[in-house]
C-alpha positions in Angstrom: -54.2 33.1 57.4 -55.5 36.1 59.2 -58.0 35.7 62.0 -61.7 36.2 61.1 -62.0 39.4 63.1 -59.1 41.1 61.4 -61.5 42.1 58.6 -64.9 42.6 60.1 -66.0 45.7 58.3 -66.6 46.0 54.6 -67.8 48.8 52.2 -70.3 47.8 49.5 -72.2 49.8 46.9 -75.3 49.8 49.1 -73.7 50.5 52.5 -71.3 49.3 55.2 -71.5 45.8 56.5 -70.3 45.0 60.0 -69.8 41.6 61.4 -72.0 41.5 64.6 -69.5 40.7 67.4 -72.4 40.4 69.8 -73.2 37.1 68.1 -69.7 35.9 67.1 -68.5 33.1 67.1 -71.8 31.3 67.3 -73.2 33.1 64.3 -71.6 35.0 61.4 -74.1 37.8 60.9 -73.4 41.0 59.0 -75.3 44.1 59.9 -75.9 46.4 56.9 -75.7 50.2 57.6 -77.0 52.4 54.8 -75.9 55.7 56.3 -73.2 57.2 58.5 -75.9 57.5 61.2 -76.6 53.8 60.9 -72.9 53.1 61.5 -72.9 55.4 64.5 -75.8 53.5 66.0 -74.2 50.2 65.3 -71.1 51.3 67.1 -73.1 52.6 70.1 -75.1 49.4 70.2 -71.9 47.3 70.4 -72.3 45.6 67.1 -68.6 46.1 66.8 -66.0 46.7 69.6 -62.3 47.4 70.2 -60.7 48.4 66.8 -63.9 47.5 64.9 -65.4 50.9 65.5 -62.3 52.5 64.0 -62.7 50.7 60.7 -66.4 51.2 60.7 -65.9 54.9 61.2 -63.6 55.1 58.2 -66.1 53.5 55.9 -69.0 55.4 57.5 -67.3 58.6 56.3 -67.2 57.2 52.8 -71.0 56.8 53.1 -71.2 60.3 54.3 -69.2 61.5 51.4 -71.5 59.7 48.9 -74.5 61.5 50.4 -72.8 64.8 50.9 -71.5 65.1 47.4 -74.9 66.1 46.2 -75.3 68.9 48.8 -74.3 72.6 48.5 -71.7 72.3 51.4 -70.5 68.7 51.5 -67.7 69.4 54.0 -70.2 70.7 56.5 -72.4 67.7 56.1 -69.5 65.3 56.5 -68.3 67.2 59.6 -71.8 66.7 61.2 -71.6 63.0 60.5 -68.1 62.9 61.9 -69.3 64.4 65.1 -72.1 61.9 65.4 -69.7 59.0 64.9 -67.2 60.3 67.5 -70.0 60.7 70.1 -71.0 57.1 69.7 -68.3 55.8 72.0 -66.5 58.7 73.8 -63.8 57.0 75.8 -61.7 55.5 73.1 -60.1 58.2 70.8 -59.9 55.9 67.8 -63.1 57.2 66.3 -61.8 60.8 66.3 -58.6 59.6 64.6 -60.6 57.7 62.0 -62.8 60.5 60.9 -59.8 62.9 60.9 -58.1 60.7 58.2 -61.1 61.3 55.9 -61.7 64.9 56.7 -58.1 65.8 56.3 -58.2 64.3 52.8 -61.3 66.2 51.8 -61.2 67.6 48.2 -64.3 69.6 47.1 -63.6 68.6 43.5 -63.6 64.9 44.3 -65.6 64.4 47.5 -66.2 60.7 47.2 -62.8 59.8 45.8 -60.9 61.8 48.4 -63.0 60.1 51.2 -62.1 56.7 49.8 -58.4 57.6 49.7 -58.5 59.0 53.3 -60.3 55.8 54.5 -57.7 53.6 52.8 -54.9 55.6 54.3 -56.4 55.4 57.7 -56.9 51.6 57.4 -53.3 51.1 56.3 -51.9 53.3 59.0 -53.8 51.5 61.8 -52.7 48.1 60.6 -49.1 49.2 60.2 -49.0 50.8 63.7 -50.7 47.7 65.2 -48.1 45.5 63.6 -45.3 47.6 65.0 -46.9 47.6 68.4 -47.3 43.8 68.3 -43.6 43.4 67.4 -42.5 45.6 70.4 -44.9 43.7 72.8 -43.8 40.3 71.6 -40.2 41.2 72.1 -40.9 41.7 75.9 -42.5 38.2 76.2 -40.0 35.3 76.4 -40.6 31.9 74.9 -43.1 30.0 76.9 -44.6 33.1 78.6 -48.0 32.6 80.2 -50.0 35.7 79.6 -53.2 36.9 81.4 -55.3 39.2 79.3 -58.6 41.1 79.7 -61.3 41.9 77.2 -60.5 42.0 73.5 -57.4 43.7 72.3 -58.1 43.0 68.7 -55.2 43.7 66.2 -52.9 44.7 69.1 -53.2 41.1 70.5 -53.3 39.2 67.2 -50.2 41.1 65.9 -48.4 40.3 69.2 -49.1 36.6 68.7 -48.2 36.7 65.1 -44.9 38.5 65.9 -44.1 35.9 68.6 -44.9 33.0 66.1 -42.6 34.6 63.5 -39.8 34.6 66.0 -40.4 31.0 66.9 -41.7 31.7 70.4 -44.7 30.0 72.0 -47.1 31.9 74.2 -50.1 30.7 76.2 -53.0 32.8 77.3 -55.5 33.0 80.1 -58.5 35.1 79.1 -61.1 36.7 81.4 -64.7 36.3 80.2 -65.4 40.1 80.3 -69.0 40.4 81.3 -71.6 41.5 80.4 -70.8 41.2 76.6 -68.3 38.4 77.1 -65.7 39.8 74.6 -63.0 37.8 76.3 -64.8 34.6 76.0 -66.3 35.0 72.5 -63.7 37.2 70.8 -60.3 36.9 72.5 -60.4 33.2 73.4 -61.9 32.2 70.1 -59.4 34.2 68.0 -56.4 33.0 70.0 -57.6 29.4 69.5 -58.1 30.2 65.8 -54.4 31.2 65.7 -53.3 27.9 67.3 -52.5 29.4 70.7 -53.0 27.4 74.0 -55.9 29.3 75.5 -57.6 29.0 78.9 -60.8 30.9 79.9 -61.5 32.1 83.4 -64.4 34.1 84.9 -63.8 37.7 85.7 -63.6 37.0 89.4 -60.7 34.6 89.1 -58.0 37.0 88.0 -56.5 37.7 91.4 -56.4 34.0 92.2 -54.6 33.2 89.0 -52.0 35.9 89.6 -51.6 34.8 93.2 -50.9 31.2 92.5 -48.2 31.9 89.8 -50.3 30.5 86.9 -49.3 33.5 84.7 -46.1 35.4 84.2 -47.4 38.7 82.7 -50.6 40.7 82.5 -51.1 42.2 79.1 -54.0 44.3 78.0 -54.8 46.9 75.4 -55.6 50.4 76.4 -58.4 52.5 75.0 -56.3 55.5 76.0 -53.2 56.2 78.0 -52.9 59.6 79.5 -49.5 61.5 79.6 -49.1 60.7 83.3 -49.2 56.9 82.5 -52.8 56.3 83.6 -54.3 53.5 81.6 -58.0 53.7 80.6 -59.3 50.3 79.5 -62.3 48.0 79.8 -63.7 48.0 83.4 -61.9 45.2 85.4 -58.5 46.2 84.2 -57.8 48.2 87.4 -58.5 45.2 89.6 -56.2 43.0 87.6 -53.5 45.6 87.6 -53.7 46.1 91.4 -53.6 42.3 91.9 -50.7 41.9 89.5 -48.8 44.6 91.4 -49.5 42.9 94.7 -48.1 39.6 93.5 -45.1 40.9 91.6 -46.4 40.2 88.1 -45.6 42.9 85.5 -48.4 44.7 83.7 -47.9 45.7 80.0 -50.4 48.1 78.6 -50.6 48.3 74.8 -51.5 51.5 72.9 -50.4 52.9 69.6 -49.6 56.2 71.2 -50.3 58.1 74.4 -52.9 60.8 74.2 -51.3 64.2 74.3 -54.6 65.9 75.0 -55.1 64.0 78.3 -52.7 65.0 81.0 -54.2 62.5 83.5 -56.8 59.8 83.5 -59.2 62.3 84.9 -59.1 64.1 81.5 -60.6 61.1 79.7 -64.4 60.8 79.6 -65.6 57.5 81.0 -68.6 56.0 79.3 -71.4 54.6 81.4 -73.6 52.2 79.6 -77.2 51.1 80.4 -77.1 49.3 83.7 -79.7 46.9 82.3 -76.8 45.3 80.3 -75.4 44.0 83.6 -78.6 42.2 84.4 -78.4 40.1 81.2 -75.9 37.8 79.6 -76.2 36.8 75.9 -79.8 37.9 75.9 -80.8 36.1 79.1 -81.7 37.9 82.3 -79.5 36.8 85.2 -81.0 38.9 88.0 -84.5 39.4 89.2 -86.5 42.5 88.4 -86.1 43.7 92.0 -82.4 44.7 91.4 -80.9 47.3 89.2 -77.5 47.3 87.4 -74.7 49.8 87.1 -72.2 49.7 84.2 -69.2 51.9 84.0 -67.7 50.5 80.8 -64.1 51.6 81.5 -61.8 52.2 84.5 -58.6 54.1 85.1 -55.5 52.3 86.3 -53.1 54.7 88.0 -49.5 54.6 86.7 -48.1 53.1 89.9 -49.8 49.9 88.9 -48.4 49.9 85.3 -45.0 48.4 84.6 -44.7 49.3 80.9 -46.7 51.2 78.3 -45.9 49.6 74.9 -46.4 51.7 71.8 -45.8 51.5 68.1 -42.5 53.3 68.9 -41.4 50.8 71.6 -41.9 50.4 75.3 -41.9 53.3 77.8 -42.0 53.6 81.6 -45.3 55.2 82.6 -43.5 58.3 83.8 -41.6 58.7 80.6 -44.3 59.0 77.9 -43.2 62.5 77.0 -40.3 60.8 75.2 -42.8 59.2 72.7 -43.5 62.6 71.3 -39.9 63.9 71.1 -39.3 65.1 67.6 -43.0 65.1 66.7 -44.9 68.2 65.7 
């Protein structure tokens, strides 16, 4: 049985429905988006996170095709929607990849049908590559490994656990809570427990202590992007954990389907800054007085010297050897 969050976006006749991850697991609420612009707003508003925006973007482009098919220049209309979607969350490059699957399949004689085929291809490709990534990551984790993870790695993480389970290996996890949206507490910990994994939750400030006292063997996170120099861009807080892991001799594995050939270094990746007011609230409740302000860089960049291994859908690579991933590729 697949985890609940493995299928949290669905296309219906009247729009795209997205499981609201801001309210999961306490409520199972589906947000209806009637247009591609509605989906872009849902992505920007954090209705869905991690790989969720990728699948939402695929289906948003089908909505775009439905509307554009009646226009004189459907491709131009769809391209405008694609740009809107990509701009919704700029740090992770999944959105650009999702819309590209649909735009590359565009057929002026079958606008909607070609969009549906492109979206289906993009969905299958992402799941297949995540499965391969999970297999390669699980192979690096011995039976009984105690893993510290941060934020919500979505299919990367669930496929890693599934691969380990197929191989008869048992893993246990320590999850950070990941403020201010608490993805680690609500999404990661809940899903791991749903999969029957021994799961412990810690607050964000406890990571270094857990690493120092030998409570975990490995730090494993997803990466929103990995630059070609081995810099890892991921949810803010990853850098601190990676530095602490390095200090205490704990290996850090960063999971990504593929490194980003367009980013030579971490400095080439745009870092999203969200509304600082988010930091002043947790689950809708204000946690600081009105006399203070918040600051919220949503991602940070971990330099390659703090990264042990970058695991991809083609296997593991040292951070300084990512060029090898693209050998033989066009």
